[in-house]
N, C-alpha and C positions, 0 to 999 in steps of 0.2 A: 396632441400628437405632432411630433416634429418630422419634417421631411429630410431625408438623407441626400446630400448633394455629392455626386460622384462624377469623376472624369472618365470618359470613355477611353479604354486602353488603346484602341486603334488611333483615336485622335491624339492621345498623349504620345504614342510612338511616332506618329507622323510629324507632330510638332517638335519632338526631340531631334529627329533626323534633320528637319529643316534648320533648327538652331545650330546643330553641329556643322552643317554645311556652311551656314553663314559665318560662323567663327573661323573655320578653316580657310574659307575663301578670303576673308579679310586679312588674316595673318599670312596666308600663303602669298598674297599679292605683295605684301611688304617684304617677306622673306626672299621673294624672287629677285629683289634688287641686289641681294648679296652676290649673285652670280657675276654681274659685270664688275663688281668691286674685286672679287676673287680673281677674275680673268685679268683685270688691270694690274693686280699685285703680281701675278705670275709673269706678266709681260715686263713689269719693272724688274723683277728678279732675273729674268732672262737677259736683259741688257746689263744688269749689275754683275752677273756672273759671266758675261761675254760668251753666251752660247753661240756656237758656230752656225747651227742650222735652226732657224726659227720657223721654217715652214710647217713642221708638225704642230707647233703651238698655235699658229694661225688657223690651220685646218680644224684642230680641236676646238678653238674658240668659236669658230663659225658653227660647228656641230652643236656645242652646248648651248649657244645662243638660240638656235632653231628649236632645241628641245625646251628651253625656258619659255620661248614664245608660245609653244604648244601648251605648256602648263598654264601660262597666263590666260590663254584662250578659254581654258576650262573654268577658271575661277574669277576672271575679270568682271563678267556681268553681275555676279553675286557680290563681289567686293565693292563695286561702285554704286550699285542701286539697291543692294540687299534684297533683290527680287529672288523668290524661290524658283528653282528649276522646275519645268513642267513635269519631268520624270526624275524624281530624286534618286531612285535606285540606279538608273542609268548614269546619273551624274557621279555616283559613288564608284561605279565600275570604271568610268572614264578616268576619274581621279586616280584610281588604283593603277591603271595602265600608264597614266602620265607619270606617276611617281616611280614606277619600275623603270620606265624609259629614262627618267632623269637620273636615277641611280646608275644605270648602265652608262649614261653619258659622262658622269663624273668618274666612274670606275675606269672608263676607257682612257681617261687622261694618263693613266699609268703606261699604257701601250704607246701613246703618242709622245709622252714627255720624258719618261725615265731613260729611254735609250740616248737622249741628247742631254740629260741632266748632269750637273755637277753634284757632289754630295750635299752641298748646302741647298741647292735648288730642289733636289729630291726630298730632303728632310722637310723643307717648307711645303712641298706638294702634299706630303702625307699629313702634315699638321692642318693644312687647309681642308683636306678630305675629312679629317676627324671633326673639324669645326662644322663642316657642312652636315655631317651625320648628326651631330648634337643639335643643330638648328632644326633639322627635319623632325627630330624627336619632339622638340619643344613645340613646333608649329602644328604638326599633324597627328599628335597623339589622340585627338578626337576619333581618328580612324586608324586603329592599330594595324589593320591589314596593309594600309598604305605605307606605314613606317616599315613594316616587315618587307614589303615589296621593294622599297627604296634601298634598305640595308642589304638585302640579298643582291639587288641590282648593282650596287656599288662594290660589294665584296667579290662577286663572281669574276669580274675581269682581273682583280688583284690576285685572286687565287690562281686563275689560269696563267697569268704572267709569271707567278712564282713556279708553276709546274713546268712551263716551257722555257723559262730562264732561271734555272735553280741556283742563283747566286745566294750566298749566305744571308745578306741583308734583306733581299726580297723574300726569302723563306721566313725569316724572323718577322718581317712586316706582315706577311700573310697570316702567320700564327697569332700575332698580336691583334691583327685586324679581326680574326675570327672570334677571339675572346671579347674584344671591344664591341663587335656587332651583337654577340650573344647578350652581353650586359645591357646594351641599349634596347634590345628587343624585350628583355624582361622588365626593364625599367619603364619602357613605354607602355607595356601591358598594365603595370600597376597604375601609372598615370592615367591611362585610358579609362580604367574602371572608376577611378576617383572623379575624373572630369565628367564622365557620362552620368554618374550618380548625382553629382552636384548640379549639373545643368538640368537633369531630369527632375530633381526635387524642386528647383527654382521654377521650372516650367509647370510642374504639377500645382505648385502653390499659386502661380499666376492664373492658370486655367481654373482652379478652384475658386479663386477670387472672382474671376469673370462669371463663373457659373452662379456663385452666390449673388453677385450683383444682378445677374439676369433673373435669378429666382426671386430676388427682392423686388425687382421691377415688376415681374409678373404678379407677385403677391400684392404690390401696391395697386396695380391695375385691377386685380380681382377685388381688392378692398374698395376701390373707387366705384367699380361696377356694383358691388353689393350696397354701398352707401347710396348710389344713385337709385338702385332698385328699392332700397328701404324708403328713400324720399318719395318715390312714386307710389309705393304701398301706403305710406302715411297720408299722401294726398288723396289717394283713392279711399282710404279709410275715413279721412275727414269728409270727403264728398258723400260717402255712404252714411256717415253719422248725420251730416247736414240734411241729406235726403230723408233720413229716418225721423228727424226732429223739426223739419222746416217744410212749410207749405210751398209747393212748387209755384203756384200761381201768384200768391201775394207776398211771398218771401217772409211771411210771419211764422213764428213758432206754430207747429201743428198741434193736433189733439194730444199726441203722445207727449210732446214737450210741455203742454199746458197741464196735463195730469201730473207730470213729475214736479212741476212748480207748485201745484196745489198741495201735493203730498209734503213737499218740503216746508211749506208754510204751516201745514197742519202739525208737523213735528215741532216747529218753532213755537207754535201756540201751546202745545202740550208741555213743552219743556220750560217755557218762560212766559207764557201768557202774552205773547206778542200779537197785538190785534192785527186783523187783516180783513179787508172787504173785497167783495166780488161783484162785478157787473157782468150780466149776460144780456146780449142784445141780438135781435134778429131783424134782418132787413124786411121792411114791409112790402108785400105784393111782389116778391122776387120772382115767383113763378110766372106772374103776368109779364114781368120785364123780359124774361127769357122767351116766353111765347110770342110777345109782340115784336121785340127787336132782335131776337136771336141770341144764341149762347155767347157769341163774341162780345156783344154789348153787355151781357150778364157778367162775363169775366172782367170787363172793364169796370163795371160797377163794383165788383168785389175788390179790385186793386185800388180804385179811387177811395173806397170806404176805408181800407186799411191805411192808406197814406194820410187821410184826413184825421182819423182817430189818433194815429200814432203821433202826429205833429202836436197834439194837444195834451199829451201825457208826460208825466215825470220820467226821468231816466230809470228810476227804480221800478216803475210800473211795467207790467207785462201785458201786451196785447197779443192775442192768439186767435187764429181761425179754428173754431171748435168743431166745425162741420157744416158743409153746404154754405148757407148764407148766415150762419150763426157765429158770433164772435164772443169772447170773454175778455174782461179786463181785470187783472189781479192787482190789487192796490195794497201793498204791504204798509203797515203802520197807519192806515187811514180808517177812521171810524165811519159808522153807517151814515150819519148825517152829512159828513163831508163827501162821502162817496155818492150820496143821492144828489147833492148839489152839482158835483162833477157830471153825473149822468144827465141831469136836466140841461146843463150848458151844452153838452155834446148833442143832445137831442134837438135843442133849439138851433144850434149852428148847422146841423145837417139840414133842417127844414128851411133855414133862412136862405140858402144858396143852392142852386142846382149842383148835383154831385158831378155830372158830366156836362161838358160844353161841346165837345166834338166826339164822334161825328153827329151826335144828336144832343140837344139840350134836354137833360133829364133830371128832374128833381127826385130825390130819394129820401125816405124817412126810415126810422127804425124804432122798434119797441124795446125798452130797457127794463131789466129787472135787477134789483140791488139787494144784497144781503151781507151781513157781517158774520164772521166766524164766531161761534159761541161754544161754551164749555160742553164737552161730551159729543161734539159733532164728529161724524165720519165724513169722508169725502163724498159719499153718496148723499148724506144729509145736506151738506153744504150746496152741492150742485142742484139737488132737488128743490131747495128753497129758492135759489136764483132762477131756476126754470119756472117755478110757480109764479114768482113775481113778474117774470117777463110775459107769461101768458095772461096774467092779470092785465098788463098793459095792452095786449092784443084785444082782450075782451072789452077794454075801455075805448076802443076805436083806433088803436095803433097810434104811433108817433107820441107815445106816452112813456112815463117813468113810474115804476112801482117799487116800493121797498118792503122787505119783510125782515123782522127781527130774527 
């Protein structure tokens, strides 16, 4: 089952608005530099055309400079640092007002400059206004309302000037300006839709990629947690298995593990006649050791017995605690005579040296019973013969070895 990764609509809309603000702020900052260039061009033309009164030009230049500074104040933080405004919707409204004011400032140039203009100066003024309109469309089409506000702001003073000063040229300019503004509004609307869709698709792809990476990271973390839990469970299972097949005191295989090994050798004997012998031994007078020295010493005796016996066996042999003070030694591939010799060596070595030195010097002996697996044996038969041989050693005075075919 696959998980479906989606981008939250509110998150996408907020990110899209932030990206639009970032792009407009950066471009608007660069576009604002065109105002002093245009003002310098008009000042040059005024001197080239020998305009008599330059005071209206200076007044308008100061006015438009103040308006441009106000526009820069809106976009400068985002243009320089790309930081998102705290309130994006408020930024959009302020930008809308600033663009309307900028349009009015440029449109007001007609009232200030046309009365003192020569025909060439007037024509250049209208050309500059047309270029400014085109630049605003290119820069601010991310926010169509800002473009409309600017175009209406710049056209309204031109229209009013034509109404109050109905000269043929001014009327024609007003009519052409209306058509030009309408075309720019329609064009900016088309551009706005394309830009917003393109930026929105790019943002959605980026957010989806981030969501996928985040989902992948969460999946990897979950997988790592599952693997860690699996390892813990495997360790716990290993511990449980070890506890189920290992004697806690001596760390030898317990009765369950010994029975499994005995059955395995029985199966090998039945399938391929692989010989195997069994030694069963019981610590002599173990109850007296517990009664005299306490159960802690009794436990030490069991541990020391396990270590001494195990040190004298082959790697293939199996030493197991079969119950209480009783041990068995499984000898794969060993015949009865060899097993009996091994049992006698073990018996003699136990008796030759005290099993414990600390905290008490304590000699310990054991009684051994030996038998070999034979045709037709069951597990019960095999164990019964070993047990009978061991008790024969007990009856013979203990610290003895007895073998049964």
